N, C-alpha and C positions, 0 to 999 in steps of 0.2 A: 530529438527522438522522433518527433512527428514527420520528419522528412524521410525517415527509413521506409523502404517499399512495404515492409510488414505492417507499417502503422496505418494501412489502408483499410485493414480489418480492425482497427481500433478507434471508432469515432468518438470514445468518451474523450480522448484528448483534445479533440476540437470542441466538444461540449465544454470542457473546462476553461478552454479560451473564451468562449461566449459568455460563460458565467462571471468571468472576471473582465469581461470587456476589453480583452487585450486582442491585438492583432498579430496572427503569426508573422515571425520576421521573414523578409523577403529574402534575405540570404540563407540558402540551405544549411542545416545543422551538420547532422551526421550523414556521411555517404553510405551507399550499399556496401561498399569495401571497407567500412570502419572496422578496425581491430576489435577482439573480445574485450580487450581491457578497456578501450574507449566506451563501447557499448555498456559495460559494466559501471564504470566510472559515472558516466553522464546519465545513465538509467537512475542509479542511485541518488544523484543529486536531484533528480526530477521526482522521484519518490518522496524524497525528504521534503521538497518544496510544497508537493501536493499535500502532504500530511499536515505540514503547518497551515495550509488553506482551509484543510477540512477543520482544525482547531478553531480557526477564525469563524467558521460557520457555525460550529457548535457554541461557541461564546456568544454569538449574536442571537442564537436560539435561546440560550439560557437566560439573557438580559432582556429578552422580549417579554411583553405582557403574556400572560398564560394563553390569551386568545389567539396570539401568533406564534407560539412557542413550536408549532408544527409546519412553520411556513419557510419563508425565503431561505433563512439560514440553515435548516435542516436539508432542504433541497439542495442547496450549494454543496453542503457536506456530503451528501450521496453523490452528486457528480464527482466531486474531487476524490472521493474513495474509489469510484469505478474508474477514473482516470488513473489512480496510482496503481491498480491492478493491471491496467494497460502497460503502465510504465513497466512494471515488474516483468510482464511477459517480454516486452521489447528488450528489456535489459538481458534477458536470457536468450536472445535469438542468435545464437553461435552454438558451435559443436561441443559435445562433451568432451572431446580430447583437448579443445583449446581450454575449456574450464579446468581440467585435471594439470596441463602443463603450464598454464599462464596465470588464470584468474585465482585459482584456489592457493597456490604457494604464496601470493601476495597478501592473502589474509591469515596464513599461518601465525600461531602464536609467537613464533620467533621474530616475526616482523613488527609485533605490537607488544606493548608494555600490558600485562595482565595475562590471562589464561586463554585467551582466543579471541574471536571477532564475532560480535553478535549485535542484531538490531535492538537487543534489550539494553544496549548501551545508550540508546538515543534518548536524550531528555524529551524529544517531541513525541516518541512513542509513548513514554509514561504519561504525557500531558493528554494525549489523545484518549486512552484508556480512562483517565481520570473524567475528562469531559463527557466521553460516551455513558459512564457510569451516572454522572450527575444528570444528564440529560434523560436517560432511561428512568431514573427515580422521580424526576419531575413529571415525566410523561405518564407514569403509572398512576399518578394522582389526578390528572386532567383529562385523560383520554382512555378509550377503550383499547384492548389488546388488538382489535380489528382494524385499528387505524391504519389507513393506507400508506401515510408518510412513514411510519414505524415499520410497517412490513418492507417498505422499499430500502430504507436505511439498513435494515437487518440484511437484506439481500445483497448490499453494497458490501458490508463487512464480511459477509460469506465469500464474496467474490475476492476480495483481497486475499483472504486465506487460501482459497482454492488457487488463486495464482501462485502464492508462496508455496504451496504444496506442489504444484505443478513444476516450479522451478527446481525445488529439491529433488523430486522423482526423476526430472530429467537429466540432473548432474550427479547426483550421488545414491539414488535410488533408496533403498531402506537402510543405508548407512549410517554412522553417527554424523553429527553436525560439528562444527569447528568448536562450538561452546563445549562441547562434550555431553555430560549428563546422560540421558537414555542413548542406547545403543542404536535405536530406530528413530531418525529424524522425522519421518512421515508420521509415526504414531504420535510423537511429541506435538508436532504441528496441529494434528487432528484433534488432540485433547485441548490445544490452547484455542483452536477455533469455536470448539463447543463452549469452552468458559467464556470467551468473549461475547458470544451471541447471547449469553444470559444476562450481560450487562444492560441489554434493551428490553 
């Protein structure tokens, strides 16, 4: 994903590589003429990987002595969350018509067992929310609300939701999501973002 031209405006992806001490692969990944479906699939794989990395960072922070619980693990989590927002934006770097013709039909309920396609199905998403809640509870006992690390982590969580809202706005506007429920997906995501912020 970092090889896409649009990635030049997404430095968080390279920051994530630095945190993990990984070097970018020499061989280019996706090319500028990559199809919408390729971008969608590879972007989601990257997003899930970065979510797992954020979980590891939070687990490191939760296992650390209280004196270090606002340290390296939380900083890594912040970087990975910001990179996941970048991944989401790059994932959607194609036209609305391509989404409607190619991508959305591949996620319709008829293509999957169950009622639709949703990130809520992700076990990683559930674990991330659990770890954020646990770190927020621990942090409230040992640090002030003005803590810089907490504020930066909160900003990273907000950035992820803003990126998700941006993707929905780009492709479906205020229509309903594949999961159904509320008729306005943007309103639903806005409420979720507000709820997630309270975890910290």
